[in-house]
N, C-alpha and C positions, 0 to 999 in steps of 0.2 A: 385271179388280180389283187385281191387284198392282203391274200396268203403271199403273193410274191412282195408285196410293200414290206409287207411283216418280216419278209426274211432278207431284204435289201436294210431295213432298219435295222435286224440284230447284227448284219454284218457290220455296218457302221458301226454299231456301237462299241463292235469286237474290235474293230480297227483303231476306234480313239482310242479304245480300253489298252490296245499294244503299244499304239503310239507314245502313250503318256506312260507306261511303264519304261521305254523305251528311253526318252526324257528324262524319266525320274532318274533310272539307271544312268545315263548318261550325266546328270547334275551329280550323281553321286561318286561317281569316277571323277569329276573335273574337281570338286571338293577333296577327293583323297590326294589327287594329283596336289591341288595347291598347297596339302600342308606338309609336301615331300621336299624335305628341307634337313639340311645337316652344317655343323662347325666343327672346329679342332678344340675338343675338349682339355689335352694334354699332349705338351704342352700346352697353358692356356693362350690361346688366341687373344688378339687385342681387343678383339669386341668383345670377349668372355670377359676380360681383365677389367675394363670398363665396367663392363654392366654390375657385375660383384664389387664394383666400388661405390657402384650408386648412380644412379641414372637421372636422378633429380639434383641430387645432392652429393656429388662427386667430391673426393677429399683430396682426392691425388692431383697435381699440378697439372698432368698431362689430361687427365679425363674432365679435367673444369674448362680448361682451354677445348677440349674437343665439345663439351656439351655448348659452349657458346658457337661455335664453328659448323655446328649441327650432329645429335646424337641421339634423337629419337628412333633411329632404326637399332637402337642398344634392345628393345622392348622384344625385338624377335630377331636375334644374331644368328638363326637361321635362316634367314634369307637373305644373306649376303650375295646374288644371285641375278643372274642374267640370262633370258632363255632363248631359245634359238642358236647358239652359239656356235655349235659344232665343229669344234676344233678350233677356231676364229676366235681366241680371247682377245687378240691384240687390235683386231678390226672393231671390236665391240666397246673394248678399254681403253680410254686414252691413257696416255702419261699422267703420272702425277693423283691418277683416280683408282689405282689399281684398288687399295684397300676399301675404300667405297662403292666401287665397282660402276661409279657415278652415279650413285644414289645422293640426292642432296641431304639427305637426313641423316646422311652417315660422312657425310665431309668431313667433319672432325675427327677421323679415321686415317684421313691423308695427312694431317700437319703433319711438317717437317720437324721432326723435335728429337733431342737425344735420352730424353728420360720416361719413355712411354715404360710401362711395368715389363721387366725380362726375365727369362728364364736362365739361370747358370747352365751353360753348357759348356765340352769341350770337346776337340776330335775326336770322333769313334761313333758307337752305334747308339740312338737314339730311338725311341720308341714313340711314334705319333699315333692320336686314336680321332678318329674322328665319330661325334654322335651323331648319328643319322634319326631325326626324329620322322622320318617315313623312309624305309628302305627301298632303293631302286638299284636297277641293272645298272653296273658301273664300265665305263669304257675305258676309264683310268683315273686314278690317281697320283698327281705329281708334285713334287716339292720343289722347291728353287730358292737358292740363299744370293744373296748380295754378294757381291765381287768385293776381292778386301780392296780397302781404300776408299768404299761405298763414303759420299758425304751425305750426310745427315743434314746439312742444312739446305736439300733439294729435295721435293716431293719425288717418292717410288717412282722410276720408270722402268718400262720393258727392260731396256738395254744394260738396267744394274743388277740384273739377275741371268743364273745360270741354273742348269736343269743337276739335281742330283740326285733325284729316284723320279721313277715313272713302276707304278704297282701293276699295270695292265688290266685286263679286263676281270671281273668279278660279279657273283648275282648280288641279290638284295641281302643285305647285312644292318643289324641294327647299332653295331659297332665295326669299325672297321680300323686294324692293327696292321700300320706298318713300322718297320725298321729300317731306319735312314741311316746312312752312312754319312755322320756331318765330318766336312772336309776342316782344314787346319784354318782356321782365323784368328783374329785378334779383333778385340775390343767388341761392340752392339755390331748385329745384324740383324736383318730381317729374312725371315722365313716366309715365302709364299707358297700356299698349297692350294690346288684345285682339283674339284672333285666333277670331272666330266661325266653327265650319262650317258650312257649308251645309247645313240639315235637310230641306230639300228635293228633293236630290241627294246626301245623305251620311248627318251625324247633328248633332245639336243642341248638340255637346259644345263650350264654350269655353275657350279656354288664356288667362292673362293674365301680365304682366309688369312689374314698377316700376322705371326707369330713374332714377337720379339725375344729376341736371343743376346746372352751376353759371353763373350768368350773371356772376359777379363785382358790379360796377358798373354792367354793364349798357352797357358801351363798350369790350367786348371786342374783341378784334383776328381774330374769325372764329370758325369752330367748331373744335374741335379730340377728336381722340380720346384723349387724354391725360388721364388719371383724378388726379383733386387727392386728395392723400393728406393734406391738412390742412382741418381743420374750420373753416367758415365762421363766424361770430359771425353768431345770427340778432336782428334786431333786437325782436323778439317774446319772446326768451324769456333767460334767463340761461344761457352756456354754460359747460361746464369747461376745463380746459388741455388742448392737443393732445399732451401727453406720448404718446409712442407706445406706453407701458405702459398708460394710465390709461384703464381700462373706463369710468370716468364722463364724459368728454371727451364733450363736447355734451347733458349731461344738467343739467336745470336745478335749484336746490336745493327740498327739500322745504320748504314755505310754509304755516303751519295755516291761510291764510286762501283757500287754492286748492284746489277739488274735483277729485280726480283721479279717473280709473276706468282698469282695462284695458285694454291693457298699459301705461300709462304708467311708466316709470321716472323715478326721483330721483334726486339724492346727498344723502344726511344722515351729517356728522361721519364723513366717510372712508369711508363704504359706500355700495353702490348697493342700492336697494329697488325693486320693482315691484306696482305697486297690483292686487288680486287683484280688486276691483272697486271701484264707487263710493265713495268716501273723504274727508272732508273734516275737519280739525282732528285725525286719530290720528296720533299719533307715530310713525315706522316704527321705533323703536328698542323699543318697548315694547308695538307693536301689529303683530306678525308674526308669521307660521305659515300652514301652509297653509290654515287656514278662517279666517285672521284677516285685518285690514286689508290687509296689505300682506307681501310675500316678502321675504326677506332673500337678495338674489345675492351677497354676500360684500363684501371690502375692494376698491377702486377699483384700487388697483394700481400707484397714482402720484399726484403731486400733485393735491389736489384746488383746484377755485377759489374764491378768497376773496369773489367777488364778492354780491352782495347777492341774497336770492332774488327771484323771477320776480314780477312784477305782475299779469302777463297771466291772467286766470283761462278755462276754457274756456268757450265760447259755451253758452247754454242748452240746445241742442239737445243738446249731448255732456253734459250733468249729467242729461238727461231721464231715467224710467224705462223709457224702452226700451232702453236702450243695452244692449248683448250682454256679458253677464257670462260667464267663463270654466266650465268645468266641473271640480270637485273634478281630475277624471284629468290636466290640463293645467296643474295648479299642483305648482310646485316645494316642496319641504319647508323648514320653516324652517331653515337652518341658517347659521353660519357658517364661512368657508373658513380660518379660524385661521392655521397657519404652512403649509398648501397650498394649491398654486398650482391646480391643477385646477375649474374650475368646478362649479357648485352642482348636486345631482342636482335634474331636473324631473320628475315623475312623468306617464309618459305619452308623454314624448320617446322618439324613434328612439335607441338607443345602438348600435354595433357591436362585435363581438368586441374588445377591447381599450383600448375607452374607460372612461378615469377620470374620476370626479365625489367631489365631497366630500358627506357626509350623517349627520346625526347626530354633526358633531364627529368624524367621521374619514373616510379616503380609502378610495375602493374602487373597481377594476377589473373588470371586464364579461367573464365568460366565456365567458356565451352569448345571443350577441345580438337571439336572438327572444325569449327570455325577459326579458332586461334593459328590454326596449322594451314589456312589459306592465304594470310599473310594478305598484302595488299591493301584492299578498302577496310581488310580488319587488322591492319598493322597498330596496334596501341598506342593512344594518343594523337596518329598522326592521320589512320585512315578514315573515311566519311565514316564507318560503318564499326569503329572499335568498341564501341559501348556493348553491340552485339553480344563481344566475345571476350572483352575484358573488362576489367574494374581497376580503380587508381587505388594504388596502397598508399604512396605520399611524394611527396617533393625528391629529388636527390639534393637538392641544391642546400 
């Protein structure tokens, strides 16, 4: 009887060992799967352009504005992804959130601007390169481009795009090269690329990248990998000065006759504002705050344009009640940066330890990155537990 008990004990230990091994291997595979990502490295995508410009202290006006709206996801540009999409991209990613795929720590990538760092291109073949930090079996890589006449004053929508390349299936690759036939265009455009993993042989995850390109007048001298640092003037909207320290460059002037929706930004009387949700006729100066029509993103930091307000109203589809409004956790507090130079605090955005923000008239520095990102009770100067996450630097008054 004792021998039988010993045999059962040994068998149980062996089974436990096998189970532990299975669990360990499953965990290992899960970790490997979690690191499976990629991004467009050539021409450089928007997330790469702003990552290289500096995540904490960007110098390009568009990247500065993106930081205020949410740019923490730039630390992992290979993770602009949505799980389980299985070729159903439009269902999972709403209009206006194509570049961030709906991630609040990348909302800055969705800003409707005409001065994003762009690659000069012309019609004809152009090689795109995906750098895959972990290889996967592929259902396809697709490339879309905005239609001629695309209105940069409005956030990117699925209806703005047309398909120009589909790679078809591929096996695991560290680098994926695609020669894409660029169509005739003029001015600035957005190339939108999707890497769809093979859900039959792998998983249904999708990866997404926005690439800004500039055709100029359409008579360029060939494709170039040199990024344009000067904002081009859009024929559809008023644009600001291209002075390097002007965060309002490329933004239209607020017009009370135009309907705006999140995350559209405008400039008004030397300050920058972002629509919290659909709004028309509500003056940003008098109607701004966390739950008001507008979000005060602070002074432009440079000369503002003296051009007349934009006369282009958004299409009816962008004014519909089905447009996606942000949750309160993704909206910044209403503050003026005063004489402080740090960006306005954005509730729910990702902040690393050491990051500085302005909120409620004062400047704060993050001391515990994990809690700074939580927002709410840890919002600097206003949350009941803010001192556990932030330290007061100075008053901006």
